[in-house]
C-alpha positions in Angstrom: -4.4 43.9 -18.2 -6.9 42.4 -20.6 -5.1 39.1 -20.5 -4.9 39.1 -16.7 -8.6 39.8 -16.5 -9.3 37.0 -18.8 -7.3 34.5 -16.7 -9.1 35.7 -13.5 -12.5 35.4 -15.2 -11.8 31.9 -16.5 -10.4 30.7 -13.1 -13.4 32.2 -11.3 -15.7 30.4 -13.7 -13.9 27.2 -13.2 -14.4 27.4 -9.4 -18.1 28.2 -9.8 -18.6 25.2 -12.1 -16.8 23.0 -9.6 -19.1 24.2 -6.8 -22.1 23.8 -9.0 -21.2 20.2 -9.9 -20.5 19.3 -6.2 -24.1 20.3 -5.3 -25.7 18.9 -8.5 -24.2 15.4 -8.3 -24.3 15.1 -4.5 -24.1 11.5 -3.5 -22.3 10.3 -6.6 -18.8 10.7 -5.1 -17.4 13.7 -6.9 -13.6 13.4 -7.1 -12.6 16.4 -9.1 -12.8 17.9 -12.6 -10.7 19.3 -15.4 -11.6 21.7 -18.2 -10.0 21.7 -21.6 -10.7 24.0 -24.6 -10.8 22.1 -27.9 -11.7 23.3 -31.5 -15.1 21.4 -31.1 -16.0 23.2 -27.8 -15.2 22.9 -24.1 -14.4 19.4 -22.7 -15.2 18.9 -19.0 -13.9 15.7 -17.4 -15.6 14.7 -14.2 -14.2 12.0 -11.9 -16.9 10.2 -9.9 -17.2 7.1 -7.8 -20.8 6.2 -9.0 -21.2 7.3 -12.7 -24.8 5.9 -13.0 -26.0 8.7 -10.7 -24.5 11.4 -12.9 -25.7 9.9 -16.2 -29.3 9.3 -15.0 -32.0 7.2 -16.8 -31.4 7.4 -20.5 -28.8 10.1 -20.0 -31.4 12.6 -18.7 -29.2 13.9 -15.8 -26.1 14.4 -17.9 -28.2 16.4 -20.5 -29.6 18.6 -17.7 -26.1 19.3 -16.3 -24.8 20.1 -19.8 -27.6 22.6 -20.4 -27.1 24.2 -17.0 -23.4 24.7 -17.6 -24.0 26.2 -21.0 -26.7 28.6 -19.9 -25.4 29.6 -16.4 -21.7 29.9 -17.0 -21.7 30.9 -20.8 -19.6 27.9 -21.8 -19.5 27.2 -25.5 -20.6 23.8 -26.6 -19.8 21.9 -23.3 -19.0 18.2 -23.7 -19.0 16.3 -20.4 -17.0 13.1 -20.0 -17.5 10.9 -17.0 -14.6 8.9 -15.5 -15.1 6.2 -12.9 -12.7 6.4 -9.9 -12.8 2.7 -9.3 -9.9 1.4 -7.1 -8.5 5.0 -6.9 -11.5 6.2 -4.9 -9.8 5.5 -1.6 -6.8 7.7 -2.6 -9.0 10.7 -3.7 -9.3 13.2 -0.9 -12.6 14.8 -2.1 -14.3 11.4 -2.5 -13.2 10.3 1.0 -14.3 13.6 2.5 -17.8 13.2 1.0 -18.0 9.6 2.2 -17.0 10.6 5.7 -19.6 13.4 5.7 -22.2 10.9 4.6 -21.2 8.5 7.4 -21.6 11.3 9.9 -25.0 12.2 8.6 -26.1 8.6 8.9 -25.3 8.7 12.6 -21.8 7.3 12.9 -19.8 8.5 15.9 -17.1 10.9 14.7 -14.2 8.9 16.2 -15.4 5.7 14.6 -15.9 7.3 11.2 -12.6 9.1 11.3 -10.5 6.0 12.3 -12.3 3.8 9.8 -11.7 6.3 7.0 -8.0 6.8 7.8 -7.5 3.1 8.0 -9.1 2.6 4.5 -6.9 5.3 3.0 -3.7 3.9 4.5 -4.5 0.4 3.4 -4.9 1.6 -0.1 -1.2 2.5 -0.1 -1.1 6.2 0.9 2.1 7.5 2.4 0.2 9.7 4.9 -3.2 11.0 5.8 -4.9 13.6 8.0 -8.6 14.1 8.7 -10.0 17.2 10.5 -13.6 17.2 11.7 -14.7 20.6 13.1 -18.1 21.7 14.6 -20.4 20.7 17.5 -19.1 17.2 18.0 -20.1 16.3 21.5 -21.4 19.4 23.3 -22.8 22.9 22.6 -19.4 24.3 21.9 -17.5 24.0 18.7 -14.3 22.0 18.7 -11.8 20.3 16.3 -10.8 16.7 16.2 -7.7 15.5 14.2 -6.8 12.0 13.0 -3.3 11.7 11.6 -1.3 8.7 10.3 1.9 8.4 8.3 3.8 11.3 6.8 1.9 14.5 6.2 3.2 17.8 4.8 1.4 21.0 6.0 2.7 24.0 4.1 5.0 25.1 1.4 5.4 24.2 -2.3 6.0 20.5 -1.3 2.6 20.3 0.3 0.9 21.6 -2.8 2.7 19.0 -5.0 2.4 15.9 -2.9 -0.8 16.4 -0.9 -4.3 15.9 -2.3 -7.0 17.8 -0.3 -10.7 17.5 -0.1 -13.5 19.3 1.8 -17.1 18.3 2.6 -20.0 19.4 4.9 -22.1 17.1 7.1 -25.5 18.6 8.1 -26.6 17.3 11.5 -29.4 18.3 13.9 -26.8 19.9 16.3 -25.3 21.9 13.5 -22.9 21.7 10.5 -19.7 19.7 10.7 -16.8 20.6 8.4 -14.7 17.7 7.1 -11.2 18.1 5.7 -9.1 15.3 4.3 -5.5 15.5 3.2 -3.8 12.5 1.5 -0.2 12.1 0.5 -0.3 10.0 -2.6 1.7 6.7 -2.9 3.8 8.0 -5.8 4.6 11.3 -4.0 8.3 12.1 -4.1 9.7 14.3 -1.4 12.7 16.6 -1.9 14.8 14.7 0.7 14.3 11.4 -1.0 17.5 10.6 -2.9 18.3 7.6 -5.1 21.9 6.8 -5.8 22.5 5.3 -9.3 25.4 2.8 -9.3 27.3 2.5 -12.6 26.8 -0.7 -14.5 30.5 -1.7 -14.3 30.4 -1.5 -10.5 27.1 -3.5 -10.4 28.7 -6.2 -12.5 31.8 -6.3 -10.1 29.5 -6.6 -7.1 27.4 -9.4 -8.7 30.6 -11.4 -9.6 31.9 -11.0 -6.0 28.6 -12.2 -4.6 28.5 -15.2 -7.0 32.1 -16.1 -6.0 31.2 -15.9 -2.3 28.2 -18.2 -2.8 30.3 -20.7 -4.9 33.1 -20.7 -2.3 30.6 -21.4 0.5 29.0 -24.3 -1.5 32.5 -25.8 -2.2 33.5 -25.5 1.5 30.3 -27.3 2.5 31.0 -30.0 0.0 34.6 -30.4 1.0 34.0 -30.4 4.7 33.7 -33.9 6.2 33.3 -34.8 9.8 35.1 -37.9 11.2 32.8 -40.8 12.4 34.5 -40.6 15.8 32.4 -37.6 16.6 29.4 -39.9 16.8 30.6 -41.1 20.2 29.6 -37.7 21.6 25.9 -38.5 21.0 24.0 -39.7 24.0 23.3 -43.5 23.9 26.0 -44.2 21.3 29.4 -45.5 22.5 32.8 -46.2 20.8 31.8 -49.8 20.1 29.1 -48.7 17.7 31.6 -46.3 16.0 33.9 -49.3 15.4 31.0 -51.2 13.8 30.4 -48.3 11.4 34.1 -48.2 10.5 34.0 -51.9 9.8 31.0 -51.3 7.5 33.2 -48.8 5.6 31.4 -45.6 6.9 34.1 -43.1 7.8 32.2 -39.7 8.0 29.1 -38.4 9.6 27.9 -37.0 6.2 27.8 -40.5 4.8 25.9 -41.6 7.8 23.4 -38.7 7.4 22.5 -39.9 3.9 21.3 -43.3 5.3 17.9 -44.1 6.7 16.8 -46.2 9.7 16.5 -49.4 7.7 19.9 -48.9 6.1 21.6 -48.4 9.5 19.8 -51.4 11.2 21.0 -53.6 8.4 24.6 -53.1 9.5 25.9 -55.9 11.7 25.6 -55.1 15.4 23.3 -52.0 15.0 19.9 -52.4 16.5 16.6 -50.7 15.4 16.5 -48.4 18.5 20.1 -47.3 18.1 19.4 -46.6 14.4 16.4 -44.4 15.3 18.3 -42.4 17.9 21.2 -41.8 15.4 18.8 -40.6 12.7 16.9 -38.4 15.2 20.0 -36.7 16.7 22.5 -36.7 13.8 21.3 -33.5 12.2 21.7 -31.6 15.5 25.2 -33.1 16.0 26.3 -31.9 12.5 25.0 -28.4 13.2 27.0 -28.3 16.5 30.2 -29.4 14.7 29.7 -26.8 11.9 
């Protein structure tokens, strides 16, 4: 029983320290904390969006927080480390809940604030997100508004593992609004997501098959040649022009396709306009034949 009481006491102390830090560094974007016991003392890691507001001028704020944690919660030699959230701030539920609460306090309409927050979270790569705003939103009565996008887990062990949840309060003239944010992280792996590992031998076989197919296609393209007689099907070109190309030694449309307007007009009996129409429509004719 003594061990169980110790665990309960430590966890209660942990929750109280967290609540104290949320109030103490309000506005700095508190994103969570972790406590580790070391031979040198107790290390407290705090994740924040704006570290300067926690450290204070010349480290005065951080010293004050350290002294308060040591005296109020009986923590032996507390050592506070500050970590900046940086680009991860948009995927931290607690930080986004506080930012949303701040926006509501500044006078943003709850729908505009909710939609913009959820858009920012999803653009950062989250698999899913849900925002719940509850309180006196539009009238005298309390009501709840939900904003959901993507894949969200609500209950069970899976929800505990893949969902990051945050809570904040917005104090308005009409009353207090509660803000809950739930984010499914980009790296979250669901139980129904299965990846099939193909053996290396089968992979090599598939790769060789694909390379053979591409090689065969390329060879067939090279070998395939279209008779120059097909040129008579082109509008504005008659059999007489085809005969002139045969006299010049051009037997396939592919040979003709490699020539430009000047090269075609140099052939005896082929005018400039005829050469232009052939160059313009020859690609289309080859595609139709293929």
